[in-house]
C-alpha positions in Angstrom: -5.6 19.4 16.5 -4.4 16.9 13.9 -4.4 17.8 10.3 -6.4 15.7 7.8 -3.1 14.1 6.6 -2.1 13.2 10.2 -5.6 11.7 10.9 -5.4 9.6 7.8 -2.0 8.2 8.9 -3.2 7.3 12.5 -3.9 3.6 13.0 -7.4 3.1 14.2 -8.8 0.6 16.7 -10.6 -2.5 15.5 -13.9 -0.7 15.3 -12.7 2.0 12.9 -13.5 2.3 9.3 -11.4 0.6 6.7 -9.0 2.9 4.8 -9.1 2.8 1.0 -5.9 3.4 -1.1 -6.6 3.7 -4.8 -3.6 2.5 -6.9 -2.6 5.0 -9.6 -1.2 2.0 -11.5 -4.8 1.9 -13.0 -5.1 5.6 -13.4 -4.7 7.6 -16.6 -0.9 8.5 -16.5 -1.5 11.5 -18.8 -3.7 13.1 -16.1 -2.3 11.8 -12.8 -2.9 15.1 -10.9 -6.6 15.0 -11.9 -6.9 11.3 -11.3 -5.6 11.8 -7.7 -7.9 14.7 -7.1 -10.8 12.7 -8.4 -10.4 9.8 -5.9 -9.5 12.2 -3.1 -12.7 14.1 -3.6 -14.6 10.7 -3.8 -13.4 9.7 -0.3 -10.0 8.0 -0.8 -7.9 7.9 2.4 -4.4 7.2 0.8 -2.9 7.1 -2.6 -1.1 3.9 -3.4 1.9 4.5 -5.6 3.5 1.4 -7.2 7.1 1.8 -8.2 8.4 -1.0 -10.5 11.9 -1.3 -12.0 11.5 -4.0 -14.7 13.8 -6.4 -12.7 12.1 -7.3 -9.5 8.8 -7.4 -11.3 8.2 -7.5 -15.1 7.0 -3.9 -15.5 8.3 -0.4 -15.2 6.3 2.5 -13.8 7.4 5.8 -12.1 10.3 7.3 -10.2 10.8 9.8 -7.4 10.5 12.8 -9.7 6.8 12.0 -10.4 6.1 11.5 -6.7 7.7 14.9 -6.0 5.6 16.6 -8.7 2.4 15.0 -7.4 3.3 15.9 -3.8 2.9 19.6 -4.7 -0.7 19.0 -5.8 -2.2 17.2 -2.7 -1.7 16.6 1.0 -3.3 13.1 0.9 -1.1 10.3 2.4 1.3 8.9 -0.2 1.7 5.1 0.3 4.8 4.3 -1.8 5.3 0.6 -2.6 8.8 -0.2 -3.9 8.7 -3.3 -6.1 12.3 -2.9 -7.0 15.7 -4.6 -6.5 18.1 -2.9 -4.0 15.5 -0.6 -2.6 18.0 0.9 -0.1 19.5 2.9 -3.1 16.3 4.8 -3.6 14.9 5.3 -0.1 16.5 8.7 0.2 15.0 9.9 -3.1 11.4 8.8 -2.3 11.6 10.1 1.2 12.7 13.5 0.0 10.1 13.4 -2.8 7.3 13.3 -0.2 6.4 9.6 0.5 4.6 9.1 3.8 4.8 5.3 3.9 7.6 3.5 2.2 7.1 -0.2 1.8 9.8 -2.5 0.5 9.7 -6.2 -0.4 11.0 -8.9 1.9 12.1 -10.9 -1.1 14.2 -8.0 -2.5 16.3 -7.4 0.6 15.9 -10.3 3.0 19.6 -10.3 3.7 19.8 -6.7 4.8 16.3 -5.9 6.1 17.4 -4.2 9.3 19.6 -1.9 7.3 16.8 -0.9 5.0 14.2 -0.5 7.8 16.6 1.8 9.7 17.2 3.8 6.6 13.5 4.4 6.1 13.1 5.3 9.8 16.0 7.8 9.6 13.8 9.9 7.4 10.9 9.7 10.0 8.8 7.8 7.5 6.3 5.0 8.2 8.0 1.7 7.4 6.3 -1.2 5.5 7.3 -4.6 4.3 5.4 -6.5 1.6 5.4 -10.2 0.8 4.5 -12.0 -2.4 1.7 -14.6 -2.5 4.2 -17.6 -2.1 6.1 -16.1 0.8 4.9 -17.4 4.2 3.8 -14.9 6.8 6.1 -16.4 9.5 9.2 -14.9 7.8 8.0 -11.6 9.2 7.8 -12.6 12.8 11.1 -11.1 13.9 10.3 -7.8 12.2 6.8 -7.1 13.3 7.8 -4.9 16.3 10.1 -2.8 14.1 7.7 -1.8 11.4 4.4 0.1 11.0 2.8 -1.9 8.1 2.7 -5.2 6.3 1.4 -5.3 2.8 0.0 -8.7 1.8 0.1 -9.1 -2.0 -3.0 -11.0 -3.0 -1.8 -11.2 -6.6 1.6 -11.7 -8.2 3.1 -8.2 -8.2 3.8 -6.5 -11.5 0.4 -5.7 -13.2 -3.0 -4.5 -12.3 -6.3 -6.1 -12.9 -5.5 -9.6 -11.7 -7.8 -11.9 -9.8 -7.6 -12.2 -6.0 -5.7 -15.3 -4.8 -8.0 -16.9 -2.3 -5.2 -18.3 -0.1 -4.4 -14.6 0.8 -7.3 -14.6 3.2 -5.7 -17.1 5.5 -2.4 -15.3 5.3 -4.1 -12.1 6.5 -5.7 -14.0 9.3 -2.4 -15.5 10.4 -0.7 -12.2 10.3 -3.5 -10.6 12.4 -3.0 -13.3 15.0 0.7 -12.8 15.5 1.0 -9.1 14.9 1.0 -6.3 17.5 -2.2 -4.4 17.8 -0.7 -1.2 16.3 0.5 -2.9 13.1 -1.4 -1.9 9.9 -2.3 -4.8 7.6 -2.7 -3.7 4.0 -3.9 -5.9 1.1 -3.2 -5.3 -2.6 -4.5 -7.2 -5.6 -7.9 -8.2 -7.0 -9.8 -6.1 -4.4 -13.4 -5.4 -5.3 -16.8 -5.4 -3.5 -16.7 -9.2 -3.2 -13.1 -9.8 -2.1 -12.9 -6.8 0.2 -15.1 -8.5 2.7 -12.8 -11.5 2.8 -9.8 -9.3 3.5 -11.5 -7.2 6.1 -13.0 -10.1 8.0 -9.6 -11.7 8.2 -8.1 -8.6 9.7 -7.1 -6.1 7.0 -7.0 -2.4 7.8 -6.2 -0.8 4.4 -7.4 -2.0 1.0 -5.6 -1.1 -2.2 -7.8 -1.1 -5.3 -6.8 0.0 -8.8 -9.0 -1.3 -11.6 -12.1 -1.5 -9.4 -11.9 2.2 -8.5 -10.4 3.8 -11.6 -12.6 1.6 -13.9 -15.8 2.5 -12.1 -18.4 4.8 -13.6 -19.1 6.2 -10.1 -15.8 6.6 -8.3 -17.4 7.6 -5.0 -19.8 4.6 -5.0 -16.9 2.3 -5.7 -14.9 3.6 -2.8 -17.9 3.5 -0.5 -18.6 -0.1 -1.5 -15.2 -1.1 -0.1 -15.7 0.8 3.1 -19.0 -0.9 3.9 -18.2 -4.6 3.8 
């Protein structure tokens, strides 16, 4: 029998429910353990962890030590999104800290992508690549059979609470058309009850939502509203 964590990580067929990954970027950083427990109890499938270095994006968040501490508190899938320069320098640390998925940015390492992908795989972690809003989907074509997940940024990365960029919907649709069936498509930025339907209908599998979930009065209702679109 598969554990809950293994079931969460399994890619579903096209009739399966959408997976919801609350972003702790919008959580109360003074109470991260409780904030994760709250959304897990409310029905979250993954926890999305944004790692920012103040160089690749204009913000600074957390490092592997925080991930390691949180890993001791929960078995939920950790979806670690590295919005950093030279991500290959930190893959070992985040893998050892307990990341389940490690997603790097195409724009941060387009000249050594194979090297970075192989390094993630060497830790037996799920491998993801993210692209910014202005990066075309077709740059990923040679990589789609080498990775597990593509993260479409539907806002400019760096800060939470931004508005969904409408052209992201067509990018999701294009990616779904050219990607292998097993590839997970994740969308991050401006996701709420209205924009979730756009992303899902275009082919998204996982929705990242920060402000919409952590700012809600009823966390369970907010998560359920994204699953039923």
